[in-house]
C-alpha positions as CSV (number, residue, x, y, z in Angstrom):
1,M,0.0,0.0,0.0
2,D,3.0,2.3,0.5
3,N,3.3,2.2,-3.3
4,T,-0.2,3.6,-3.9
5,P,0.2,6.8,-6.0
6,K,-0.3,10.1,-4.1
7,G,-3.0,11.0,-6.5
8,N,-5.1,8.0,-5.4
9,R,-4.8,8.8,-1.7
10,L,-7.1,10.9,0.4
11,H,-5.1,14.0,1.4
12,I,-5.7,14.9,5.0
13,A,-4.2,18.2,6.2
14,L,-3.4,18.8,9.8
15,M,-3.6,22.5,10.6
16,G,-3.5,24.7,13.6
17,R,-1.4,27.1,15.7
18,T,2.1,26.3,16.8
19,N,2.4,23.8,19.7
20,V,-1.3,22.7,19.7
21,G,-0.2,19.1,19.1
22,K,-0.6,18.6,15.3
23,S,2.5,16.4,15.1
24,S,1.5,14.6,18.3
25,L,-1.9,13.8,16.8
26,L,-0.2,12.5,13.7
27,N,2.1,10.3,15.7
28,L,-0.9,9.0,17.8
29,M,-2.8,8.1,14.6
30,L,0.3,6.4,13.1
31,G,1.2,4.6,16.3
32,Q,4.8,5.7,15.7
33,D,7.0,8.8,16.0
34,I,7.2,10.0,12.5
35,A,6.7,13.7,13.1
36,I,9.1,15.5,15.5
37,T,7.5,16.9,18.6
38,S,8.8,19.4,21.0
39,P,7.5,21.9,23.6
40,V,9.3,24.5,21.5
41,A,6.9,26.3,19.2
42,G,7.6,25.9,15.4
43,T,9.2,22.5,15.5
44,T,7.5,21.5,12.2
45,T,9.1,23.5,9.4
46,D,8.2,22.0,6.0
47,V,5.0,20.1,5.3
48,V,5.6,16.5,6.6
49,E,3.9,13.8,4.5
50,K,3.1,10.4,5.7
51,A,1.2,7.7,3.8
52,M,-0.7,4.9,5.4
53,E,-3.6,2.5,5.1
54,L,-6.4,3.9,7.2
55,L,-9.2,1.3,7.1
56,P,-12.1,1.5,6.2
57,L,-11.1,4.7,4.3
58,G,-8.2,3.0,2.4
59,P,-4.9,4.7,1.4
60,V,-4.5,8.2,2.8
61,L,-1.7,10.8,2.9
62,F,-1.4,13.0,6.0
63,L,0.0,16.5,5.6
64,D,1.4,17.9,8.8
65,T,1.9,21.6,8.5
66,A,3.8,24.4,10.2
67,G,2.0,26.4,12.9
68,L,-0.3,29.2,11.6
69,D,1.0,31.7,14.1
70,D,4.7,31.0,13.4
71,V,6.7,34.2,14.1
72,S,10.2,32.7,13.6
73,E,12.8,34.1,11.1
74,L,11.6,31.7,8.4
75,S,7.9,32.0,9.2
76,G,7.0,33.6,5.9
77,V,8.3,30.7,3.9
78,R,6.7,28.2,6.3
79,L,3.3,29.8,6.2
80,E,3.4,30.1,2.4
81,K,3.9,26.3,2.2
82,T,1.2,25.8,4.7
83,A,-1.2,27.9,2.7
84,K,-0.5,25.9,-0.4
85,V,-1.8,22.8,1.4
86,F,-5.3,24.1,0.8
87,D,-4.8,23.3,-2.9
88,R,-4.0,19.7,-2.1
89,A,-6.3,18.9,0.9
90,D,-9.4,16.7,0.5
91,V,-10.1,17.0,4.2
92,I,-8.7,19.3,6.9
93,I,-8.2,18.4,10.5
94,L,-8.1,21.7,12.5
95,V,-6.3,21.1,15.8
96,T,-6.9,23.5,18.7
97,E,-6.9,23.6,22.5
98,A,-9.8,23.7,25.0
99,D,-11.6,27.1,25.1
100,T,-9.1,28.6,22.5
101,W,-10.4,29.9,19.3
102,T,-8.5,32.8,17.6
103,N,-8.4,34.5,14.2
104,Y,-6.0,31.8,13.0
105,E,-8.6,29.1,13.5
106,E,-11.3,31.2,12.1
107,T,-9.2,31.9,8.9
108,V,-8.7,28.2,8.3
109,L,-12.4,27.5,8.8
110,A,-13.4,30.3,6.4
111,E,-10.9,29.2,3.8
112,S,-11.9,25.6,4.0
113,M,-15.6,26.4,3.7
114,G,-14.9,28.8,0.9
115,R,-13.2,26.1,-1.0
116,K,-15.8,23.5,0.1
117,I,-13.2,21.4,1.8
118,P,-14.6,19.3,4.6
119,I,-13.2,20.2,8.0
120,L,-13.0,18.4,11.3
121,I,-12.2,20.2,14.6
122,V,-10.0,18.3,17.1
123,V,-9.6,19.7,20.6
124,N,-6.3,18.4,21.9
125,K,-4.7,18.3,25.4
126,V,-7.9,17.7,27.2
127,D,-5.9,16.0,29.9
128,L,-4.6,19.4,30.9
129,H,-7.8,21.3,30.5
130,Q,-11.3,20.1,29.7
131,P,-13.3,22.3,27.2
132,S,-16.3,24.1,28.5
133,P,-19.8,23.1,27.3
134,A,-20.2,26.5,25.7
135,F,-16.9,26.0,23.8
136,L,-18.0,22.5,22.6
137,K,-21.3,23.9,21.5
138,M,-19.7,26.7,19.5
139,M,-17.4,24.1,17.8
140,T,-20.3,21.9,17.0
141,D,-22.3,24.7,15.6
142,K,-19.4,25.6,13.3
143,T,-18.7,22.1,11.8
144,G,-21.4,19.7,13.1
145,R,-19.0,17.6,15.2
146,V,-15.9,18.1,17.4
147,L,-13.5,15.5,18.7
148,T,-11.7,15.8,22.0
149,V,-8.4,14.0,22.5
150,S,-5.3,13.7,24.6
151,C,-2.3,12.6,22.6
152,N,-0.5,11.8,25.8
153,D,-3.1,9.1,26.7
154,E,-1.9,6.0,24.8
155,T,-4.6,3.9,26.5
156,Q,-7.3,5.8,24.6
157,R,-5.5,5.7,21.3
158,Q,-7.8,3.1,19.7
159,T,-10.9,5.0,20.9
160,Y,-9.6,8.3,19.4
161,L,-8.6,6.5,16.2
162,N,-12.0,4.9,15.8
163,D,-13.8,8.2,16.3
164,L,-11.4,10.0,13.9
165,K,-11.8,7.4,11.2
166,Q,-15.6,7.5,11.5
167,Q,-15.6,11.3,11.1
168,L,-13.2,11.1,8.2
169,L,-15.4,8.5,6.6
170,E,-18.4,10.8,6.9
171,K,-16.5,13.8,5.6
172,A,-14.5,12.3,2.8
173,P,-15.6,13.3,-0.7
174,A,-18.0,10.8,-2.3
175,D,-15.7,10.3,-5.3
176,F,-13.0,9.0,-3.0
177,I,-15.2,6.5,-1.1
178,G,-16.6,5.2,-4.4
179,T,-13.6,5.7,-6.7
180,P,-14.7,5.1,-10.3
181,S,-13.2,2.2,-12.1
182,L,-10.2,2.8,-14.4
183,I,-11.2,0.2,-17.1
184,G,-13.0,-2.6,-15.4
185,D,-16.5,-1.2,-16.1
186,L,-15.6,-1.3,-19.8
187,L,-15.0,-5.0,-19.8
188,P,-17.7,-7.8,-19.8
189,A,-17.4,-10.5,-17.2
190,G,-14.6,-12.8,-18.2
191,G,-13.6,-10.5,-21.0
192,F,-10.2,-9.3,-21.9
193,A,-8.3,-6.2,-23.0
194,V,-5.2,-5.9,-25.1
195,L,-2.7,-3.3,-23.8
196,V,-0.1,-2.0,-26.2
197,V,3.1,-1.1,-24.3
198,P,5.9,0.4,-26.5
199,I,9.4,-0.5,-25.3
200,D,11.7,2.3,-26.4
201,L,14.6,4.4,-25.1
202,Q,12.2,6.4,-22.9
203,A,10.7,3.3,-21.2
204,P,12.1,2.6,-17.7
205,K,14.5,-0.4,-17.7
206,G,13.1,-3.6,-16.3
207,R,9.6,-2.4,-15.5
208,L,6.3,-1.0,-16.7
209,I,5.3,2.6,-16.0
210,L,2.8,3.2,-13.2
211,P,-0.3,3.9,-15.4
212,Q,0.2,0.6,-17.2
213,V,0.6,-1.2,-13.9
214,Q,-2.6,0.4,-12.5
215,T,-4.5,-0.5,-15.6
216,I,-3.5,-4.1,-15.3
217,R,-4.4,-4.2,-11.7
218,D,-7.9,-2.8,-12.3
219,I,-8.4,-5.4,-15.0
220,L,-7.5,-8.2,-12.6
221,D,-9.6,-6.7,-9.8
222,H,-12.6,-7.0,-12.2
223,D,-11.9,-10.7,-12.9
224,A,-10.9,-9.9,-16.5
225,T,-7.8,-10.7,-18.5
226,A,-5.0,-8.4,-19.8
227,V,-3.0,-9.3,-22.9
228,I,0.2,-7.2,-23.0
229,V,2.0,-6.6,-26.4
230,K,4.4,-4.2,-28.0
231,E,3.0,-2.2,-30.9
232,R,5.0,-4.3,-33.4
233,E,3.3,-7.5,-32.3
234,L,-0.3,-6.1,-32.1
235,A,-1.5,-7.1,-35.6
236,A,-0.2,-10.7,-35.2
237,T,-1.7,-11.0,-31.7
238,L,-5.1,-9.9,-32.8
239,A,-5.0,-12.3,-35.7
240,N,-4.2,-15.2,-33.4
241,L,-7.0,-14.5,-30.9
242,K,-10.1,-16.6,-31.2
243,T,-12.3,-13.9,-29.8
244,P,-11.7,-10.1,-30.3
245,P,-10.8,-8.1,-27.2
246,A,-13.4,-5.9,-25.6
247,I,-11.0,-2.9,-26.0
248,V,-7.4,-2.1,-27.0
249,V,-5.5,0.4,-24.8
250,T,-2.3,2.0,-26.1
251,D,0.3,4.5,-25.1
252,S,-0.4,7.7,-26.9
253,Q,2.8,7.7,-28.9
254,A,1.7,4.5,-30.7
255,I,-1.9,5.6,-31.4
256,L,-1.5,6.0,-35.2
257,K,-0.1,2.6,-35.7
258,V,-2.5,0.9,-33.3
259,T,-5.6,2.4,-34.9
260,A,-4.3,1.3,-38.3
261,D,-3.9,-2.3,-37.1
262,V,-7.1,-2.7,-35.0
263,P,-10.3,-3.5,-36.9
264,P,-12.9,-0.6,-36.7
265,E,-15.4,-2.7,-34.7
266,I,-12.9,-2.9,-31.7
267,P,-12.8,0.2,-29.4
268,V,-9.4,1.8,-29.0
269,T,-8.3,4.2,-26.3
270,T,-5.2,5.4,-24.6
271,F,-3.9,5.1,-21.0
272,S,-4.1,8.9,-20.8
273,I,-7.8,8.9,-21.7
274,L,-8.6,6.2,-19.2
275,F,-7.0,8.3,-16.4
276,A,-8.7,11.5,-17.7
277,R,-12.0,9.6,-17.5
278,Q,-11.3,8.5,-13.9
279,K,-9.9,11.7,-12.5
280,A,-11.5,14.5,-14.5
281,D,-14.5,15.4,-16.6
282,L,-14.0,13.5,-19.9
283,A,-17.1,14.9,-21.4
284,V,-15.8,18.5,-21.0
285,M,-12.5,17.4,-22.5
286,A,-14.3,15.9,-25.5
287,R,-16.2,19.0,-26.1
288,G,-13.0,21.0,-26.0
289,A,-11.4,18.7,-28.6
290,A,-14.5,19.0,-30.8
291,A,-14.2,22.8,-30.6
292,I,-11.0,22.5,-32.7
293,D,-13.1,22.1,-35.8
294,S,-14.7,25.5,-35.2
295,L,-11.5,27.5,-34.7
296,Q,-11.0,30.6,-36.9
297,P,-7.8,32.3,-38.0
298,G,-6.4,34.4,-35.1
299,D,-8.1,32.4,-32.3
300,K,-6.0,31.7,-29.3
301,V,-5.7,28.2,-27.8
302,L,-4.3,27.4,-24.3
303,I,-2.4,24.1,-24.1
304,A,-1.5,23.4,-20.4
305,E,0.3,20.3,-19.3
306,A,1.4,19.3,-15.8
307,C,3.5,16.3,-16.8
308,S,7.1,16.8,-15.7
309,H,8.2,14.5,-18.5
310,H,7.6,17.3,-21.0
311,A,8.4,20.2,-18.7
């Protein structure tokens, strides 16, 4: 599970003021000392990432951030990195202390609500000071539920963890809980797909690239069969099959040769399109591609790509 891609993990950001126990809460959830803790404010500098399997949620990535009220020499850089976590977070855990609610917490709450990011308030250090009923009511009114914990109480770790997991399960985006299939829903029961995998100078030595591996895994998860070929063997492979495949999937660089070799009645797509269908709005992308035919001289087209391979 440690090899699950970051993009397939639920990103859970831990935010709060310095020394409220964000890193201690992370260590409590992990059951190990991953994040450095100290009574000295501002111990966490960069965003600390920790991947784990958090059942029944599945693979998650915790993002432990610097304190919101950091006033150290490098506070500007730290806070800038913390602010960018909003762009990555699927859920935010806002850690505070009993009867303490400042402009820092209110800013996080407003930002998360403005971005429609689910937020969970955790009141830490209840072994030192129990929150008042009025404070708990105020927290509940803001987010619907508040959890109280003491990271120093190892005997209650499982209870805290169960409560936290239940809240995260309720707040996690629906598309994470029911992640759409990559290719399995395109295959009939017992069917098979032919995957075209070019092996060239750009291919990593001794292994397949991650999108190809993920596609194979999804096919196996749906009790179907994957036939893997290089583009030069595709035509011969199709000719030797007794039954045509349900679909042919190819690397984009081989699309022209593949479409020429595959009979028109067999659907053809690319690994990139499969992932675009799973992670984005493929219908919008298709409409954008269709708009190419209506372009007029002088029109401007934005082509934006986030792939570091072509950066």
